[in-house]
PyMOL commands that place a pseudoatom at each C-alpha (Angstrom):
pseudoatom trace, name=CA, resn=MET, resi=1, chain=A, elem=C, hetatm=0, pos=[-89.981, -14.931, -114.297]
pseudoatom trace, name=CA, resn=LYS, resi=2, chain=A, elem=C, hetatm=0, pos=[-90.282, -15.227, -118.237]
pseudoatom trace, name=CA, resn=LYS, resi=3, chain=A, elem=C, hetatm=0, pos=[-88.318, -12.048, -118.693]
pseudoatom trace, name=CA, resn=THR, resi=4, chain=A, elem=C, hetatm=0, pos=[-85.958, -12.861, -116.266]
pseudoatom trace, name=CA, resn=LEU, resi=5, chain=A, elem=C, hetatm=0, pos=[-84.971, -16.089, -118.276]
pseudoatom trace, name=CA, resn=VAL, resi=6, chain=A, elem=C, hetatm=0, pos=[-85.080, -14.217, -121.688]
pseudoatom trace, name=CA, resn=ILE, resi=7, chain=A, elem=C, hetatm=0, pos=[-82.537, -11.709, -120.076]
pseudoatom trace, name=CA, resn=VAL, resi=8, chain=A, elem=C, hetatm=0, pos=[-80.318, -14.495, -118.897]
pseudoatom trace, name=CA, resn=VAL, resi=9, chain=A, elem=C, hetatm=0, pos=[-80.471, -16.208, -122.340]
pseudoatom trace, name=CA, resn=VAL, resi=10, chain=A, elem=C, hetatm=0, pos=[-79.787, -13.130, -124.181]
pseudoatom trace, name=CA, resn=LEU, resi=11, chain=A, elem=C, hetatm=0, pos=[-76.646, -12.260, -121.768]
pseudoatom trace, name=CA, resn=LEU, resi=12, chain=A, elem=C, hetatm=0, pos=[-75.131, -15.800, -122.322]
pseudoatom trace, name=CA, resn=GLY, resi=13, chain=A, elem=C, hetatm=0, pos=[-75.641, -15.644, -125.865]
pseudoatom trace, name=CA, resn=PHE, resi=14, chain=A, elem=C, hetatm=0, pos=[-73.723, -12.173, -125.923]
pseudoatom trace, name=CA, resn=SER, resi=15, chain=A, elem=C, hetatm=0, pos=[-71.044, -13.472, -123.524]
pseudoatom trace, name=CA, resn=GLN, resi=16, chain=A, elem=C, hetatm=0, pos=[-70.557, -16.517, -126.119]
pseudoatom trace, name=CA, resn=ILE, resi=17, chain=A, elem=C, hetatm=0, pos=[-70.070, -14.310, -129.133]
pseudoatom trace, name=CA, resn=THR, resi=18, chain=A, elem=C, hetatm=0, pos=[-67.726, -12.048, -127.094]
pseudoatom trace, name=CA, resn=PHE, resi=19, chain=A, elem=C, hetatm=0, pos=[-65.681, -15.107, -126.039]
pseudoatom trace, name=CA, resn=SER, resi=20, chain=A, elem=C, hetatm=0, pos=[-65.704, -16.604, -129.607]
pseudoatom trace, name=CA, resn=GLN, resi=21, chain=A, elem=C, hetatm=0, pos=[-64.144, -13.367, -131.278]
pseudoatom trace, name=CA, resn=SER, resi=22, chain=A, elem=C, hetatm=0, pos=[-61.446, -13.002, -128.323]
pseudoatom trace, name=CA, resn=LYS, resi=23, chain=A, elem=C, hetatm=0, pos=[-60.833, -16.652, -129.213]
pseudoatom trace, name=CA, resn=LYS, resi=24, chain=A, elem=C, hetatm=0, pos=[-60.350, -15.853, -132.919]
pseudoatom trace, name=CA, resn=GLU, resi=25, chain=A, elem=C, hetatm=0, pos=[-58.335, -12.744, -132.156]
pseudoatom trace, name=CA, resn=LEU, resi=26, chain=A, elem=C, hetatm=0, pos=[-55.880, -15.173, -129.926]
pseudoatom trace, name=CA, resn=LYS, resi=27, chain=A, elem=C, hetatm=0, pos=[-55.485, -17.202, -132.753]
pseudoatom trace, name=CA, resn=GLU, resi=28, chain=A, elem=C, hetatm=0, pos=[-54.680, -14.581, -135.128]
pseudoatom trace, name=CA, resn=GLU, resi=29, chain=A, elem=C, hetatm=0, pos=[-52.423, -13.280, -132.843]
pseudoatom trace, name=CA, resn=LYS, resi=30, chain=A, elem=C, hetatm=0, pos=[-50.495, -16.516, -132.287]
pseudoatom trace, name=CA, resn=ALA, resi=31, chain=A, elem=C, hetatm=0, pos=[-50.350, -16.870, -136.234]
pseudoatom trace, name=CA, resn=ILE, resi=32, chain=A, elem=C, hetatm=0, pos=[-48.694, -13.362, -136.346]
pseudoatom trace, name=CA, resn=GLN, resi=33, chain=A, elem=C, hetatm=0, pos=[-46.292, -14.152, -134.024]
pseudoatom trace, name=CA, resn=GLU, resi=34, chain=A, elem=C, hetatm=0, pos=[-45.002, -17.666, -135.471]
pseudoatom trace, name=CA, resn=TYR, resi=35, chain=A, elem=C, hetatm=0, pos=[-44.738, -16.157, -138.546]
pseudoatom trace, name=CA, resn=GLN, resi=36, chain=A, elem=C, hetatm=0, pos=[-42.456, -13.200, -137.293]
pseudoatom trace, name=CA, resn=VAL, resi=37, chain=A, elem=C, hetatm=0, pos=[-40.042, -15.819, -135.548]
pseudoatom trace, name=CA, resn=THR, resi=38, chain=A, elem=C, hetatm=0, pos=[-39.933, -17.770, -138.656]
pseudoatom trace, name=CA, resn=LYS, resi=39, chain=A, elem=C, hetatm=0, pos=[-38.838, -14.610, -140.672]
pseudoatom trace, name=CA, resn=GLU, resi=40, chain=A, elem=C, hetatm=0, pos=[-36.386, -13.920, -138.193]
pseudoatom trace, name=CA, resn=LEU, resi=41, chain=A, elem=C, hetatm=0, pos=[-34.904, -17.264, -138.357]
pseudoatom trace, name=CA, resn=ILE, resi=42, chain=A, elem=C, hetatm=0, pos=[-34.884, -17.033, -142.310]
pseudoatom trace, name=CA, resn=ASN, resi=43, chain=A, elem=C, hetatm=0, pos=[-33.183, -13.894, -142.142]
pseudoatom trace, name=CA, resn=SER, resi=44, chain=A, elem=C, hetatm=0, pos=[-30.542, -14.984, -139.789]
pseudoatom trace, name=CA, resn=LYS, resi=45, chain=A, elem=C, hetatm=0, pos=[-29.533, -17.389, -142.328]
pseudoatom trace, name=CA, resn=GLN, resi=46, chain=A, elem=C, hetatm=0, pos=[-28.406, -19.879, -139.706]
pseudoatom trace, name=CA, resn=TYR, resi=47, chain=A, elem=C, hetatm=0, pos=[-31.409, -22.664, -139.988]
pseudoatom trace, name=CA, resn=VAL, resi=48, chain=A, elem=C, hetatm=0, pos=[-31.670, -26.396, -140.610]
pseudoatom trace, name=CA, resn=PHE, resi=49, chain=A, elem=C, hetatm=0, pos=[-34.505, -28.300, -142.317]
pseudoatom trace, name=CA, resn=ASP, resi=50, chain=A, elem=C, hetatm=0, pos=[-35.194, -31.806, -140.767]
pseudoatom trace, name=CA, resn=ALA, resi=51, chain=A, elem=C, hetatm=0, pos=[-37.161, -34.081, -143.428]
pseudoatom trace, name=CA, resn=ASP, resi=52, chain=A, elem=C, hetatm=0, pos=[-39.673, -36.257, -141.903]
pseudoatom trace, name=CA, resn=TRP, resi=53, chain=A, elem=C, hetatm=0, pos=[-41.151, -37.109, -145.567]
pseudoatom trace, name=CA, resn=ILE, resi=54, chain=A, elem=C, hetatm=0, pos=[-40.122, -37.871, -149.332]
pseudoatom trace, name=CA, resn=SER, resi=55, chain=A, elem=C, hetatm=0, pos=[-42.488, -37.721, -152.051]
pseudoatom trace, name=CA, resn=THR, resi=56, chain=A, elem=C, hetatm=0, pos=[-41.278, -39.034, -155.864]
pseudoatom trace, name=CA, resn=THR, resi=57, chain=A, elem=C, hetatm=0, pos=[-42.777, -37.889, -159.176]
pseudoatom trace, name=CA, resn=ARG, resi=58, chain=A, elem=C, hetatm=0, pos=[-44.550, -41.023, -159.075]
pseudoatom trace, name=CA, resn=GLY, resi=59, chain=A, elem=C, hetatm=0, pos=[-46.426, -40.251, -156.143]
pseudoatom trace, name=CA, resn=ILE, resi=60, chain=A, elem=C, hetatm=0, pos=[-44.887, -42.723, -153.542]
pseudoatom trace, name=CA, resn=ARG, resi=61, chain=A, elem=C, hetatm=0, pos=[-44.419, -41.196, -150.315]
pseudoatom trace, name=CA, resn=ILE, resi=62, chain=A, elem=C, hetatm=0, pos=[-41.743, -42.592, -147.639]
pseudoatom trace, name=CA, resn=ASN, resi=63, chain=A, elem=C, hetatm=0, pos=[-41.274, -41.890, -144.200]
pseudoatom trace, name=CA, resn=ILE, resi=64, chain=A, elem=C, hetatm=0, pos=[-37.539, -40.919, -143.569]
pseudoatom trace, name=CA, resn=ALA, resi=65, chain=A, elem=C, hetatm=0, pos=[-38.190, -39.485, -140.157]
pseudoatom trace, name=CA, resn=GLY, resi=66, chain=A, elem=C, hetatm=0, pos=[-35.553, -40.335, -137.402]
pseudoatom trace, name=CA, resn=GLY, resi=67, chain=A, elem=C, hetatm=0, pos=[-32.666, -40.189, -140.099]
pseudoatom trace, name=CA, resn=SER, resi=68, chain=A, elem=C, hetatm=0, pos=[-30.286, -37.634, -140.747]
pseudoatom trace, name=CA, resn=ASN, resi=69, chain=A, elem=C, hetatm=0, pos=[-31.967, -36.247, -143.653]
pseudoatom trace, name=CA, resn=ARG, resi=70, chain=A, elem=C, hetatm=0, pos=[-31.126, -32.470, -143.625]
pseudoatom trace, name=CA, resn=ILE, resi=71, chain=A, elem=C, hetatm=0, pos=[-30.115, -29.316, -144.990]
pseudoatom trace, name=CA, resn=ALA, resi=72, chain=A, elem=C, hetatm=0, pos=[-28.317, -26.820, -143.060]
pseudoatom trace, name=CA, resn=VAL, resi=73, chain=A, elem=C, hetatm=0, pos=[-27.900, -23.234, -144.114]
pseudoatom trace, name=CA, resn=VAL, resi=74, chain=A, elem=C, hetatm=0, pos=[-25.161, -21.066, -142.391]
pseudoatom trace, name=CA, resn=GLN, resi=75, chain=A, elem=C, hetatm=0, pos=[-24.594, -17.483, -143.835]
pseudoatom trace, name=CA, resn=ASP, resi=76, chain=A, elem=C, hetatm=0, pos=[-23.783, -18.345, -147.769]
pseudoatom trace, name=CA, resn=SER, resi=77, chain=A, elem=C, hetatm=0, pos=[-22.929, -21.994, -147.272]
pseudoatom trace, name=CA, resn=ALA, resi=78, chain=A, elem=C, hetatm=0, pos=[-25.520, -24.855, -147.247]
pseudoatom trace, name=CA, resn=LYS, resi=79, chain=A, elem=C, hetatm=0, pos=[-25.088, -28.658, -146.438]
pseudoatom trace, name=CA, resn=ALA, resi=80, chain=A, elem=C, hetatm=0, pos=[-27.101, -31.366, -147.355]
pseudoatom trace, name=CA, resn=SER, resi=81, chain=A, elem=C, hetatm=0, pos=[-26.904, -35.048, -146.547]
pseudoatom trace, name=CA, resn=MET, resi=82, chain=A, elem=C, hetatm=0, pos=[-30.469, -36.639, -147.632]
pseudoatom trace, name=CA, resn=GLN, resi=83, chain=A, elem=C, hetatm=0, pos=[-31.853, -39.867, -148.758]
pseudoatom trace, name=CA, resn=PHE, resi=84, chain=A, elem=C, hetatm=0, pos=[-33.020, -40.425, -152.523]
pseudoatom trace, name=CA, resn=PHE, resi=85, chain=A, elem=C, hetatm=0, pos=[-35.666, -42.150, -153.784]
pseudoatom trace, name=CA, resn=GLY, resi=86, chain=A, elem=C, hetatm=0, pos=[-36.446, -41.190, -156.991]
pseudoatom trace, name=CA, resn=GLU, resi=87, chain=A, elem=C, hetatm=0, pos=[-35.424, -42.051, -160.392]
pseudoatom trace, name=CA, resn=VAL, resi=88, chain=A, elem=C, hetatm=0, pos=[-31.458, -41.467, -161.416]
pseudoatom trace, name=CA, resn=THR, resi=89, chain=A, elem=C, hetatm=0, pos=[-31.359, -39.998, -165.382]
pseudoatom trace, name=CA, resn=SER, resi=90, chain=A, elem=C, hetatm=0, pos=[-27.813, -40.150, -165.618]
pseudoatom trace, name=CA, resn=ILE, resi=91, chain=A, elem=C, hetatm=0, pos=[-25.106, -42.050, -163.234]
pseudoatom trace, name=CA, resn=ARG, resi=92, chain=A, elem=C, hetatm=0, pos=[-21.557, -40.892, -162.849]
pseudoatom trace, name=CA, resn=PHE, resi=93, chain=A, elem=C, hetatm=0, pos=[-19.041, -42.837, -160.976]
pseudoatom trace, name=CA, resn=ASP, resi=94, chain=A, elem=C, hetatm=0, pos=[-18.190, -39.914, -158.613]
pseudoatom trace, name=CA, resn=ASP, resi=95, chain=A, elem=C, hetatm=0, pos=[-21.655, -39.038, -157.545]
pseudoatom trace, name=CA, resn=GLY, resi=96, chain=A, elem=C, hetatm=0, pos=[-23.135, -39.680, -154.304]
pseudoatom trace, name=CA, resn=GLU, resi=97, chain=A, elem=C, hetatm=0, pos=[-26.260, -42.114, -153.634]
pseudoatom trace, name=CA, resn=GLY, resi=98, chain=A, elem=C, hetatm=0, pos=[-28.412, -39.368, -152.030]
pseudoatom trace, name=CA, resn=VAL, resi=99, chain=A, elem=C, hetatm=0, pos=[-28.547, -35.654, -152.246]
pseudoatom trace, name=CA, resn=GLU, resi=100, chain=A, elem=C, hetatm=0, pos=[-25.436, -34.225, -150.929]
pseudoatom trace, name=CA, resn=PHE, resi=101, chain=A, elem=C, hetatm=0, pos=[-23.676, -31.096, -150.894]
pseudoatom trace, name=CA, resn=ASN, resi=102, chain=A, elem=C, hetatm=0, pos=[-21.175, -29.013, -148.704]
pseudoatom trace, name=CA, resn=ASN, resi=103, chain=A, elem=C, hetatm=0, pos=[-20.365, -25.583, -150.222]
pseudoatom trace, name=CA, resn=LYS, resi=104, chain=A, elem=C, hetatm=0, pos=[-21.427, -21.923, -150.806]
pseudoatom trace, name=CA, resn=MET, resi=105, chain=A, elem=C, hetatm=0, pos=[-24.677, -21.277, -152.055]
pseudoatom trace, name=CA, resn=GLU, resi=106, chain=A, elem=C, hetatm=0, pos=[-25.575, -19.727, -155.353]
pseudoatom trace, name=CA, resn=ASP, resi=107, chain=A, elem=C, hetatm=0, pos=[-28.582, -17.468, -156.400]
pseudoatom trace, name=CA, resn=TYR, resi=108, chain=A, elem=C, hetatm=0, pos=[-29.585, -17.773, -152.852]
pseudoatom trace, name=CA, resn=GLU, resi=109, chain=A, elem=C, hetatm=0, pos=[-33.293, -15.740, -152.826]
pseudoatom trace, name=CA, resn=VAL, resi=110, chain=A, elem=C, hetatm=0, pos=[-35.812, -14.951, -150.009]
pseudoatom trace, name=CA, resn=LYS, resi=111, chain=A, elem=C, hetatm=0, pos=[-39.370, -14.018, -150.915]
pseudoatom trace, name=CA, resn=PHE, resi=112, chain=A, elem=C, hetatm=0, pos=[-41.749, -13.026, -147.999]
pseudoatom trace, name=CA, resn=ASN, resi=113, chain=A, elem=C, hetatm=0, pos=[-45.502, -13.349, -148.792]
pseudoatom trace, name=CA, resn=ASP, resi=114, chain=A, elem=C, hetatm=0, pos=[-46.658, -11.355, -145.773]
pseudoatom trace, name=CA, resn=GLU, resi=115, chain=A, elem=C, hetatm=0, pos=[-50.493, -11.457, -146.759]
pseudoatom trace, name=CA, resn=LYS, resi=116, chain=A, elem=C, hetatm=0, pos=[-50.656, -15.558, -146.842]
pseudoatom trace, name=CA, resn=ARG, resi=117, chain=A, elem=C, hetatm=0, pos=[-47.538, -15.463, -144.300]
pseudoatom trace, name=CA, resn=ARG, resi=118, chain=A, elem=C, hetatm=0, pos=[-45.606, -17.983, -146.581]
pseudoatom trace, name=CA, resn=ILE, resi=119, chain=A, elem=C, hetatm=0, pos=[-41.658, -17.660, -147.308]
pseudoatom trace, name=CA, resn=THR, resi=120, chain=A, elem=C, hetatm=0, pos=[-39.996, -19.134, -150.010]
pseudoatom trace, name=CA, resn=VAL, resi=121, chain=A, elem=C, hetatm=0, pos=[-36.252, -19.743, -150.203]
pseudoatom trace, name=CA, resn=SER, resi=122, chain=A, elem=C, hetatm=0, pos=[-34.436, -20.741, -153.556]
pseudoatom trace, name=CA, resn=PHE, resi=123, chain=A, elem=C, hetatm=0, pos=[-30.752, -21.486, -154.149]
pseudoatom trace, name=CA, resn=LYS, resi=124, chain=A, elem=C, hetatm=0, pos=[-28.526, -23.678, -156.277]
pseudoatom trace, name=CA, resn=ALA, resi=125, chain=A, elem=C, hetatm=0, pos=[-25.757, -25.871, -154.910]
pseudoatom trace, name=CA, resn=LYS, resi=126, chain=A, elem=C, hetatm=0, pos=[-23.189, -28.195, -156.513]
pseudoatom trace, name=CA, resn=PHE, resi=127, chain=A, elem=C, hetatm=0, pos=[-21.647, -31.541, -155.312]
pseudoatom trace, name=CA, resn=LYS, resi=128, chain=A, elem=C, hetatm=0, pos=[-18.879, -32.884, -157.916]
pseudoatom trace, name=CA, resn=SER, resi=129, chain=A, elem=C, hetatm=0, pos=[-20.710, -33.358, -161.284]
pseudoatom trace, name=CA, resn=GLU, resi=130, chain=A, elem=C, hetatm=0, pos=[-24.202, -32.515, -159.821]
pseudoatom trace, name=CA, resn=THR, resi=131, chain=A, elem=C, hetatm=0, pos=[-25.861, -29.350, -159.761]
pseudoatom trace, name=CA, resn=TYR, resi=132, chain=A, elem=C, hetatm=0, pos=[-28.991, -29.096, -157.199]
pseudoatom trace, name=CA, resn=ASN, resi=133, chain=A, elem=C, hetatm=0, pos=[-31.599, -26.508, -157.604]
pseudoatom trace, name=CA, resn=ILE, resi=134, chain=A, elem=C, hetatm=0, pos=[-33.550, -26.331, -154.099]
pseudoatom trace, name=CA, resn=TYR, resi=135, chain=A, elem=C, hetatm=0, pos=[-36.623, -24.495, -153.271]
pseudoatom trace, name=CA, resn=MET, resi=136, chain=A, elem=C, hetatm=0, pos=[-38.414, -24.138, -150.087]
pseudoatom trace, name=CA, resn=SER, resi=137, chain=A, elem=C, hetatm=0, pos=[-41.888, -23.623, -149.188]
pseudoatom trace, name=CA, resn=ILE, resi=138, chain=A, elem=C, hetatm=0, pos=[-41.915, -22.343, -145.620]
pseudoatom trace, name=CA, resn=THR, resi=139, chain=A, elem=C, hetatm=0, pos=[-45.154, -21.900, -143.502]
pseudoatom trace, name=CA, resn=LYS, resi=140, chain=A, elem=C, hetatm=0, pos=[-45.776, -19.614, -140.650]
pseudoatom trace, name=CA, resn=SER, resi=141, chain=A, elem=C, hetatm=0, pos=[-45.188, -22.313, -138.294]
pseudoatom trace, name=CA, resn=GLY, resi=142, chain=A, elem=C, hetatm=0, pos=[-41.944, -23.383, -139.917]
pseudoatom trace, name=CA, resn=THR, resi=143, chain=A, elem=C, hetatm=0, pos=[-43.518, -26.362, -141.752]
pseudoatom trace, name=CA, resn=THR, resi=144, chain=A, elem=C, hetatm=0, pos=[-41.681, -26.782, -144.930]
pseudoatom trace, name=CA, resn=TYR, resi=145, chain=A, elem=C, hetatm=0, pos=[-41.762, -28.177, -148.229]
pseudoatom trace, name=CA, resn=VAL, resi=146, chain=A, elem=C, hetatm=0, pos=[-38.441, -28.922, -150.202]
pseudoatom trace, name=CA, resn=ASP, resi=147, chain=A, elem=C, hetatm=0, pos=[-38.448, -29.496, -153.747]
pseudoatom trace, name=CA, resn=VAL, resi=148, chain=A, elem=C, hetatm=0, pos=[-35.122, -30.600, -155.054]
pseudoatom trace, name=CA, resn=ASN, resi=149, chain=A, elem=C, hetatm=0, pos=[-34.382, -30.742, -159.083]
pseudoatom trace, name=CA, resn=SER, resi=150, chain=A, elem=C, hetatm=0, pos=[-30.868, -32.031, -160.179]
pseudoatom trace, name=CA, resn=ASN, resi=151, chain=A, elem=C, hetatm=0, pos=[-28.994, -32.484, -163.593]
pseudoatom trace, name=CA, resn=ASN, resi=152, chain=A, elem=C, hetatm=0, pos=[-28.645, -35.919, -163.151]
pseudoatom trace, name=CA, resn=LYS, resi=153, chain=A, elem=C, hetatm=0, pos=[-31.959, -37.077, -161.082]
pseudoatom trace, name=CA, resn=ARG, resi=154, chain=A, elem=C, hetatm=0, pos=[-35.445, -36.701, -161.036]
pseudoatom trace, name=CA, resn=SER, resi=155, chain=A, elem=C, hetatm=0, pos=[-37.098, -34.197, -158.757]
pseudoatom trace, name=CA, resn=VAL, resi=156, chain=A, elem=C, hetatm=0, pos=[-37.948, -35.263, -155.139]
pseudoatom trace, name=CA, resn=THR, resi=157, chain=A, elem=C, hetatm=0, pos=[-40.287, -33.342, -152.465]
pseudoatom trace, name=CA, resn=TYR, resi=158, chain=A, elem=C, hetatm=0, pos=[-39.095, -33.435, -148.735]
pseudoatom trace, name=CA, resn=ASP, resi=159, chain=A, elem=C, hetatm=0, pos=[-41.723, -32.504, -145.975]
pseudoatom trace, name=CA, resn=GLY, resi=160, chain=A, elem=C, hetatm=0, pos=[-40.415, -31.489, -142.464]
pseudoatom trace, name=CA, resn=ARG, resi=161, chain=A, elem=C, hetatm=0, pos=[-39.883, -28.388, -140.377]
pseudoatom trace, name=CA, resn=ILE, resi=162, chain=A, elem=C, hetatm=0, pos=[-37.215, -25.533, -140.281]
pseudoatom trace, name=CA, resn=THR, resi=163, chain=A, elem=C, hetatm=0, pos=[-35.533, -24.687, -137.052]
pseudoatom trace, name=CA, resn=ALA, resi=164, chain=A, elem=C, hetatm=0, pos=[-32.678, -22.811, -135.670]
pseudoatom trace, name=CA, resn=ILE, resi=165, chain=A, elem=C, hetatm=0, pos=[-29.246, -24.283, -135.806]
pseudoatom trace, name=CA, resn=THR, resi=166, chain=A, elem=C, hetatm=0, pos=[-26.569, -23.781, -133.258]
pseudoatom trace, name=CA, resn=ILE, resi=167, chain=A, elem=C, hetatm=0, pos=[-22.952, -22.869, -134.185]
pseudoatom trace, name=CA, resn=GLU, resi=168, chain=A, elem=C, hetatm=0, pos=[-20.340, -23.998, -131.886]
for i in range(1, 168): cmd.bond("trace and resi %d" % i, "trace and resi %d" % (i + 1))
show_as sticks, trace
zoom trace
């Protein structure tokens, strides 16, 4: 009787180890698939970043979900319309209130870190007298952090997601 009980306990232990290894393998496989989908999206150059949060250099974090705070990338052009809650260093009459641009990107660069499953995208965009330096850090699942630096405003960081854009 004791031998039977010991054998049952040992078998249950082995099945638990096998199950947890399978669970870990499934999680790893899912992470690889998510990263591949995100890579394909970035390589398509047809994606949109929708911001949910903005963080200023002073540590203030503001929920901006639900608004149309986005950067759309389509081939060699980018369009942005985003709220700005930071410090303005130089005021010009013709500049917009937020982060706005709609023209061709300059110095567009993509880097893939396959080991960490992270993607970085950087480019410059101009609007009237303002030049924006955009730096996107994208996780395997599409969660994205966007740093926006400008010649007229202090830098801010937006948190959100990257998704596919449909062109009509």
